[in-house]
N, C-alpha and C positions, 0 to 999 in steps of 0.2 A: 406637921407634915409640910414638906416643901417640894415643889415640882418646877423643873426648868426644862421646857421643850420635851415633855414626856418622861424625863428621867426624874424619879422622885426619891427622896430620902427622908429620914426622920431626924429631928433634933430633940434631944432630951437633956435637960439641965445644961444647955449650952454646948453639948457635944454632938458630933455628927455620927449617925448610924446609917450606913449605906450597904445593905447586903447584896444588892444587884451588882454594884461596882466591885465588891469583894469577890463575887463569883467570876466575873469577867477577868479581873486582874490576877486571880489566884493568890491574893494577899489578904491577910486578916487585919490590916491596918485601918480599915474603914469602920471600925466599931469603937465608939467613944473617942473619936478623933477630934482634937481641938480645932477651932476655926483658924488658928495660927498656921496650920499646915495646908490650908485651902490654897490650891494652885501650885503647891510646892512639889517638885520632883515628879511631874506628870499627873498629880492628883487633880480631880475636877476642881474648878474654881467655885466652891460653894458660897463663899462669903457674899459676893454681889447679889446672889439670888435669894438672899434672905428677905428681899422686898416681897416675895411671893409666899411668905409664911402664912399658914392657916392653922389655927388651933383646932385640935380634934378632941 
């Protein structure tokens, strides 16, 4: 689980799963998204926030 300023998402097997952002953006591209798309075309910049990773 990762959180950045109150916005949280999950990382599973190196992929991003962000249901909250998917609801807001009306897009389903936030499930199993690779970190290579972090910050691309208006997506949140997930990659730098990996410093806050907490294993659950």
